[in-house]
N, C-alpha and C positions, 0 to 999 in steps of 0.2 A: 240978169239973175240966172242962177242956178237952173230955175224950172225953165226958161229958155235953150238954154246951153243943152240940156237934158234933152227936151222936145226937138231940138235940132239935130241931133244922135237919131232919136228915135227916126223922123222924118225922112232924113238923109241917109239911114243907113250905116255914117259914117261917126268915126270916133276920133275927135281932135289930138295930134301926138304929146298936147301936154297931160291930157288926160291919162296917158297911159306909160308916160316916162315916170321912173322911180327913184330912189335914190338905194344902191345900194352896198351897206355895210360887212365886214366879216365879223361874224361873232366866235369866241374861243369856246370849243368846248371844253376843254380839262385845263383848267390852269397849271396842273402839274407835268402836261406833258410840252410846256412851254410854248416855243413859236413855229411849229414845226406846220409846213402847211396843210396835212392834212386834219391837224388839227383846229380849222377854225370850220365854217360852216355860213353862206351866203344868207343875207337875208336880204330883200328889195320893201323898202315904202312905199307904198303906193298913194296918190293925192286922193282926200276922203270923198270927192265926187267922184272917181271912178269907183269907188266901194260905194255910196249909194246909187250907182248906174249900173252894177251889176245885181246887186241885192232886189232893184227894182225888177228884171229880167229874171231872176230867180224866181221872184214871190210871183212874176207871171207865169213864167213855166210851170212851177208845181202846181196854182191854183187850176190851170187848165183839165188837168186829168179829174184833179178833183168836181169841177162842174160837171164832166161827161158823168160822170159814176153818179151823180143826185140825178142829171135828164134822164137814164138807162134805166134806172129803180120804177 
């Protein structure tokens, strides 16, 4: 299950490679410029599990200062 995998990441402080490996595609900036190398920008799509994992970390990180402010008031 996903929760088991995320809990293992938190407990071991490691992340499996499959979670951080994405697929990179080149996106055209301006179609009129054609196929010049400078006319493309890369975009990497990562697994949704990685996005879920990082959003949990971000939420916990942002929540900590708020809790401290409440305690110090």
